[in-house]
N, C-alpha and C positions, 0 to 999 in steps of 0.2 A: 603545495600538500607536502606531509610531512615524512620521514623516510619509512616508516611503517607503513602510511597508506600508498605510498608509490610502490614497496615491496608487492602488496597484497593486489596491486592491480595488476602488474606483472605475472605473479604465481597464481592467484585463484581463477583466471580465464582457462591456463592448463588443466588445472584439477577439476575444474567444474563441468568442463565444456567439452573437450579434446576427448577424454577418456569417453563420456558417454557418447559422446559421436560416434568413434571408430565401432563400438558394439551395436548402436542404433543405427547403422549402415549396414551389419551383419545381419541384424534381426528385419531388417526393413526388407532384404531381398531373400531370406526366410521365410518370413510372412506374402511377400508375392507368390512362390512357387508354392503353399500351404494353398492359397486362394486360387491357384490356375490347377491345382492337382481334384481339389473338392467340386471345382467347379467342370471339370472333366467328369467326374466322378456321376454327377449329377446329371448333366448330358446325356451320359450312358442307361443313366435308370429311367430317363425321361422318354431315349428312344425304345428301350426295352417293353413299357406300359404301352406303347403307340402302338407296337407290334399285334396288340389285343384288339386294336379299332382299324389296321390295315386294309382298305376294301370295305369295310362294314359300316354302310351311312344307316343302316336300318337300326343299327344300336343306338343310336341317339335317340330314337323315338322313345325308348325304355329308361332316358336319361332326362328328368325333369329340370328344369332349371331352376338353381337355387335361388329362393327369395329373396328378394328386399325387403328394406321395411316396410316400403307402401304397398309389396304384394299382398293379393288375398292368398291365402293357402289353404288347400286341400288336401288335406289328410287321407291314408286308407282307413277305413273302416272295418274290423274284422270279421263284425257279424252281419246277418242281413238287416234292413233296417226296415221298420212299420212305418209309415210317416203318420203319425198320431200327434205330433207336437210337443211330445214329452221326451225324444232325442235318448231314449233309456238305452237303445241298444249301441250307443257310437262307443261307450267306453270313455274313463279318464284321459286318457292317452292321446286323444282325437277332440272329444269335444274341448278345445281351446277356446274361452270366449276371448273377442275384442269387442272393446266398446268402441262406439263411434256417436258423437256429440256430447250435450249434456243437458239434463233437465228433459223437460216436455218435450216429446221428440226425438228422445236420443234412442238407440237400442245396442243391443250384443251380437256379434254375430260371431256364429261358429261354419265352418265348410268341410266339407267331409266326400271321400269318394268310395265307391263301390265300380266294378269293372261295368265301363262304359256309361255309369252314372257319377252325379256331383248332386250332391245335399248339402242345406243351408237351414241352420235351426238360428229364428231370432226371438227376442226377448223385449220387446218395442216397451217404450215408456209412453202413455197417451194419459192425460189427465178426461178428457170428454172424448168417448168415442164416437163417431158418424159414420154410420154406414152408407151402402150405394142408396141409390132411390131406384128402384128398379124400373121404375116408369118413365126415366130421364135416361136416353141413349151416350151422354155426356159422361165420361170416366172421371175426371179430372176434381171433382165437387164433392169427394169421400175420401176418408184415409185409406190407403193402401200402400203397395209396395211396386216398387220399380227395379225395372233389370234392363241394365244394354249393354252388350255386347258386340264381337265384329263375330257375322256368321260367315260360313264356309264360304259362301261368294264372294267375297269382301265386304258386303252391305254390314252396316251398322241395326242391328235387331233390339227393338224396344218391347218389352214384355210388361205390363199390369197385372199386378192379381191383388183383388179387389179381397177388403174383409169384410168379416160378419160374426155374427155373437160367438159359436162355434160350429164347426162342421168344414166339410171341405172348401177350396177354394176355390175360385173361377179363374185363369188366366185369360189374356187378351194382347193381341197385337197392336201396336199403337204406332199411329201417325205421327209427324215430324213436333209439333206441341203437345203432344201427349193430351188428346184430349176427347178423342174419337175411336174407335176401335179400327183398327184398316182393314179388317176383315169381314167386313158390315156386321159386328158384332157377333160372329162366330168364336166359340173358345177355342184356346190354344192348349190342344192334349199332351202335347211335350213339358208342360210343365203342370207338376198336378203338387196338390200342397193342403196342409190341414190347419185351421186355426184355433187357437183356443183363449178364451176369455181368461185374465188374472186380475187380481188386486191392485196390480202398476198398469196395466195394459192389454198387449196381446202377445201371447206364444207363438208362434208360424215356423211352420217346417215344410221346407219345399224340395223337391225334387226335380232334376231337369237331366236331359240326355246330354253328355257330352261332347256327341260328335254335331251338335249343333252349335255348339261355341265356335267355331270355325278355328281362326290363328290363337286364338285365348288371350290376345296380347289387348284386349281393351272389355274391361269385364266391371261392372259399375252397379250396384246395390245400392237403393234410395226408397225413405219411409219419406209419405208424402202426409202431414199432417194438419187436419182440416177439425175445427174446435167448433164452429157455426154452426150448428144445424139449418139453419134458415137460409144464409147469406148463401151458405157453404165455401167461402174461399179458402186457399192454399193458406196457411198460417206459417208454417216452416216446413222444410224440405231437409231431411238428415242423408247425407250421403258417402260412400266408402271411398270417394275420389279424393285426393288430396286437394285439389282447385277444383276452378269451375272450368278449365282451358284442362286438364291432364286427366288423367283415368288410372286405376289399377291393374295390374297384372294379375292374371287367376293363374294361379302356378299347381298343378295337381302332381302330388309327392306319391310316386309310386313306391316300390321295395324291390329296385333293379339286382337279382345275381350276380351281374357282371361283375363289380368290381370288389368282392368279397374275397376273391383270390387273393389280392391285395394286402389285405390283413395280412396274412400268413406268409410273407415274402421277405419277411427282414427288413422292408423300409419303415421301421420305426424311428421316430426321432425328425423325419420332417413330411410335407403335406403333398397330397399329389392331387392335380385339378384338371378335371375334364374341361375345355373351352369349346363350342361350336364353331363354325364358321363367321357367326352374327357375333362374335367375341361372347356370347353370354354363356355363364357358368353352368353347367350339367350334373357335376358330381363331383365331390370330394372325398379322400381320404385321409385321415392322419393330420399331425398337427407337430410342426415343431414347438424347440421347448423355448418359451418364453421368461422363463423364472431366471433371476441370478446365479448364475453358477461364476462369477468371475471373481468373486473374493477367494482368492486364496485359502489353503488349511494351513493352519498354523505351523511352516516347516522351519527348520533352521534360520534360514535367510528371513522370514515373516517375524522369528523373535528379536534378530535384531533390527529391523526394520521399525518397530512399534518404538524404537529409542529415536526414529528420523519420519516418523509418518507424514509432518506435515510438510519438511522440506523432499521428501518421495515424492509428494503428490503435487510439486509445484514443479520438480525436473519432469516428471512425468508427464503434467499438463502441455509442459513446453514442448517436450519430443514429441506428443501425439498433435500437439498445433504444426510444428514444421513434417510432421509424416503426410497429415492432410494440406500440406502447403504445396509440400516438391515432391507427393507421388506422382508417378509415371502410371501410364497408359493399361499398366498389367493391375493397377489401384486405381479403380477411378474413382470420381467423390461418391464417398458415403451418407452425405448429408445432403446429396440431391433428392428430390422429393420423391415418396416411395408409389405414389400414386403413375407418375412420369414413367420410373424405371420398370415398372409392370407393363404399362403401354409398348414401351419399347420392345419387351419380349414377346409378347404375345403379336405384337406388328409384325417382329421378326417372326417368327414360328408358325402366323399364317402365312409368310410371302415365300415360306419352305423353307428356311434358315435356322439350325438350330445354333441356340445364342445361351448364354448365361452371364448377368449381372449382379454386382453386387448393390446391396439398399441399405437404409435405415430407415426403422422404423421404431421410434421413440429412442426406448434404448438398447432395442435392440438390430442388430445386424444379421441379414441373412445373404444367399445366394439363389437366386429366382433360376430358373434354367428352363427351357422354352424346346419342344421338338415337335415339328409336323405330325398331321395323320394325314394319310395320304389315302388316295383311292386311283384305282388304276381306271382308262379311259380306253375302250377298244377302237371308238370312230371318232375320237376327238384328237384334234392336233398335237393338242400336249398329253400326252400319257397318263400322268398321275394330277389330281386334281387337290388340293388342300381342303378336307373336310372337319377339321377341327386342328386341338393342339394340346399336348401335355403339358403340366404347369408344375416342375418339381421345386420346393422349397424348403431349403433346409439352412437354420442358424450358423455361424461362425463363434458360436461359444466353445469349441475345443480350442481351434486357433486361437483366438482372442483369451481366452485363458492362459495358453504357454506364452501368448504374445504379453497377457499383462503381467506373468509370471517373472518372465525375464526383463520387462522394461523395470519391475519393482526390485531385481535385482541390482542392475543398471544404477536405479536411484539409490540404492543402498552404496553401491560401491561407489557413486558421486559422491552421497552424503561423506560417509570415512573418508573418501580422499581429500573433499572438502575441510575436513577436521581434520586431516593428518598435517595436511598442506600450511593449514592457515595456522595450529597450532605452531609447527614447524617457522613458520613466518614470521607469529607475533615472538617465539624468543628469541628468532635471530635478532628480530629488530630491535625487540628490547633490551637485549644484550648489545646492540652498537648504539640505542639510543641514550640507555645508563653509561656507556662510554664515553659519549660525547657530551653527555649530559654533566658527567662526572668531571670531565677534563674543560667543558666552557667555566664549569664553578670553581674550579681549583686556578683559573687563570682569572678569574672575576675577584674572587678573594685576593689576588696577587697583590693588584694594588688598588690603593684605599680610594674615597672618594675624590679626596685632593690631590690625586696623581702620584699618591707616594708610592715605591714599593715598599710592598711586608715580605716576599721572600726573593730569595736570590735565584730558585730552579725547581720547579715540577718535582713531583714524586708519583702521581698516578700515571699509569701507561708508559711509561719508559722502558721496559722491557718489550713490547709488543713490536712483532714483525711487521703489520699491518700499515693501510697509510695511516689511522689514528696514531698507533705508536710514533709514527716520522712524525704527524703533525704535533704531537706532546714533545718529542725530541727537537723540533725547531723553535715551539715555543720557549722551549726551558733554556735554549742556547739565546733566543731574542733576550729573555729576563736578564739571564747574567751578562750579557752586553749594556743591557740598559742598568742594573744594577753598577756596575762599573762608571758608568757615564754619571750619572747621581752623586756616588761617591767624589768624583772628580768636583761635581759641581757644589758639592758642601765643603769639600776643604777648599775651595778656590777662594772664600773672603778672607778666611785666618791667613791663609799663604798672602795673599794680597795685603793685607792688614801689615806683615808683617815687612814685604818688599817695599811698600809705599812707604810706611813710619820712618823707615833707614834714610829715605832722600828730604822727607818733610823736615825729619829734625836736622837736616843738613840744612838743608833752605832756613830751615826758623831760626838757626844758630846764624846762619850766615847773615840773617835780616838782624838781627839783632846786633850784631859787631858793626854791619855795616849802619845802623842807627848810632850807634857810639860814636861813629869815626864822623858821619855825617850830619851835620846841624841842619840847621831852618825850618818854615816852616812846612813849605811845598814838601821837601823829603820827607817833613814827619809824616804830612797826610799819605804822599805814598806807601807809604812804608808799613802804615796800620793797615790801609784797604792789604796788601798782599798777604798781612800775619791773617787778617781775617780769611782772606779764600785759603791760606794754609787750613787753619783751624776750621773749616767746613768741611775740606775734604777731608782730615784725619775723624771727625764725624762722619762722612760717610763711612768709611771704611769701619770705625769701630761698630754702625748701627747694622753694616752687612755681615760683618763676624754675629754680633750678640745675635741675631736672625739664626744663625745657619748653623748655632752652637745650643739655642734655646733648648731644644727638646733632649739634647744630651743631659743639659746640665739638670735641667727638669727631671729627670728619672732618678737622678743622685739626690734629688732633693728628699729634706727629712719633714713628715707631715706632724700638723700637731692638732688636737681639737679646740679650735677656736668659737668664742661669741662672737660671729659675725656682726649681729647687728651691734654692739660695743665699737668695734671694728669700722664699719661703715660710717659709724657717727663720727666716730674723731675722727676718722679723713674727709669727710665734708666739714667739719669744723675748723681743719686744716687747709681745706682746698678758699674757704672763705677768708684765710688771714693770706695765702699766696696768690689768689685770684681777687684781689678788692675790686675789679671793675665791673664783675661779674655776682649772677646773683644765684645761688644755689636752694634749693629744697629737698628736704629728705624726711621718707614719710618709713615707717618702720613697725613691725606687728610689737607689740609688749613681749617681755620677757627675753629671755637667752633664747638664740637661732646658735645652733651648734655645728659646726662643719668640721671634717679633719682635712686641714690645707696648709701650707705654706706661707703663713702672711703678708711675707713681703713679696710673693708672687701678687698675691692677691691685690695689694697697692700698686703693686706695677702692672694690674692689668685694667684697675679702673684708672691709674694715673692714662695709659691708651684711651681708652671712652670718656673721661673728662676731655682729654685734648682733642679728641673727635668731635666732641658735643659743641666745645668751644669755637670752635673751626666755623661751623655750620649752621649755629645758632644766630636767629635774629635778634637784633640791637633791641636792650633794655626787656628781654624774657629771659624767664628765670631758666635754668636747666635742673631737671627733676630725677632725684635717686631714691629710686623706691624697693623695699629688701620686704616678700612675701615668702609664703610658706607656701606647699601644695603636697601634702601626703608626707613622701619621703623625700621631696627636693625642696631647694631654697632657690628662687629666683630674685637677682639684683638687674633691677630696669633703670635704664639712663635715657631719660626724653628731652628733648630739644626740640624748640618752635622753630622753621627753617623750611629750607627744600624737601621734597619729599625724592624717595628714592625712586629710580624712574626702573621698569622692569627689568631690562636687560642685565640690569646690574648688581640685583639681588644675591643672584646663583651664585657670585663670584666675588662678591665681596670681602671674604675672610682669607681669600687667596692673599699668598704673597706675589708685594712688586703690584700691587691693584689698587690706583688714588684716584676721587673725584676732586681732588682739588683743583682748580682752574690756574691758581698762580702756579705757574713754574719757576718764581725765583725765592719760594722757600724749600726748606730742608723734607719734602717730603718723597716718600718712594713706598709709601702705601704698605708698611710694614707693622703700624699700629694697630688695625685690625687683625692682622695675621697673629700677631702676639698674643693679641686676646684669644684667638681661636687657639691657641696651642696651648695656655695656660689653662683654660678651660677644660679642653680634652684630656691633660695630663691628670686632670683633678677627676676623671671621670662624670664633666657634666657635657654640656654645649651649648652654642650660641647662634643666635638668629638676629634679623633686624626687619622692622615692620614697618612701615607705616602709620601714622596714629590717623584713629578711626574720622575724624575729623578734617583728616588731610591739612592740619597744619606743621607737619614736623612728621620728627623720626623718631621710633624707641632701640632700642639695643637690647636685649635680653639674655643674660647667662644663667644658667639653671647649674646648678651644682647639689650633691648629694648631701643629706643631712646624717650628721653623727650618730652613732647611739651610746657612745660614751659619756659621762658626767663634764662638765667645761671643769677646765684647771683653775688654782688658784686665781684671786685677783691681783696677787700680786706678779705672778706670772705673764697675765694680759696686757700689764702693763711695761712690764722690761720688752715685753715681747713688741709692743706699741712703740715704745720710746725708740727701739734699736731699730725699725723700719722706716722709709724713705715714703715721701708722694710722689 
């Protein structure tokens, strides 16, 4: 990892985690305290309401159970009812029709109550009306309405109401099979009704005594449709029961005055429910808020937060997850099943314990508190018996709104801290990186690709007092010492030439004198061998000195605009004369090719390339010399057939003291191609060696820049060619 990444990994967690976490811990304890205070407050309200019911079991009789979706609801009718199949006295608020079934045989049902009476109004759809045959005792062979209920004695009651064209109906108590009247055919006067034919079928209005329905936990109304007047078989039975094995509860709604004072006691924003000992809800007052009040108004912090909404939401989500994960007993899991929480509160209150729990319903979080309702017992061993409970529920929007605002502010602070730390770290790391890269760039440029020093000391970062400054000064001192060593190595060949030439001259003079004094064939042979050895030593020293002084001498050379094609053509012609045993081929573009060069240095470079090609070429194969132009450069290529270059040599072939010749008896020290590179680079060019595409040999290519000035006169070129060596 880079320095910037490491600094961010160290600094960002402190800004992004530590600061929000400290603020979150404080808010978490504050939330626990607020929730506990609201829970105690709601338990106190539940206790106050429960005092209205303490010792008054009879009050529950005036509180009807709150209907469920499957219950049959009988609403109070304000005026006296005349049973005439019109339901004109019911009023719109009571005549609420509910449809059962579809198509032929379906019906709509409305239920209403008057003191001691239950009324039913039905609009039945029947395509074919089949009335009762009065000559037959059996009753299940005609259209009829059936009523099933649980009586005061706990037995199931069955009543069949026969239908006619129009007029009063007749009701019978039926046997278990709904075939015959259970009372020997006597009508049941407790159920009175009136039927009226309509275009769609029947309109039926019934009146029943309320006390005959007993516990009212089982109440079903059905229509039996018979369409065949001959066979008189039952085609369809449409019922209010949810299924064949279930029935509907009859919920009689009254208008109790008991709970009305609760509406004026300041309990707004909460829901109060009365639940009996059988866990059935009997009354309800008020409603807790379910709208979204958790979006804070645009405060100063909120306006700042607009710039960081995305990051703030992410931080809030993380903190919320941590809060849910690590909350203690004061804050129970808010994502628990709402029904389970409600069951726990009701069960605890009916067991005589006042409790309060927190629960979530969708996006709304509430506190549900429960308190038992007692009845004093004089003769029982237990002086108090729970006859019901009060449930008080209120949402936590005020607490959560405060918490959300605080969390949003924490998120904003976290984002601002993150941005400040990020910018600071980026600037600091960028500054360090820039200094380190500058030092690396200066050190890299201090040495060229061939290992030669370009500068003797560094300039950047030398005055800095930190570790980077120490590193820059250390590297600068190292470069200075390397420069001294390189200067010593460069001067050594000239020093050696001077120091070695003097003894060599002395030895050579002594050998000449000895040759004159000593005669004979044998002596002459040994003397000649000694002379060759001395000459070879002198040539070695001279080559080393020339290579060491080549760059200095090239820097002071005068350059002229030369026609390179004419120069190389004459050079190749001269090579054919000097090297008669070898074949040379020259190819070049037509017309003059101008370059600003030192002509005799170009010939010196060609000498090294041709010598190298002669040493490695295959016998009886020509040496090709080619001159090409590419835009603003010219290219001299010397190619020979022979062994190819191995991959490990191509990168160091043009360095000093590198040679691929196998014979150690010849005078080769790897300076030829080094001289070629130095001459090419001093002329602003480059050199490279490649294997031929067909794998038959090697080509050395030298590129030099072309000149824009016109060529010199031919006389000057002839004089330059005559003065140069090959």
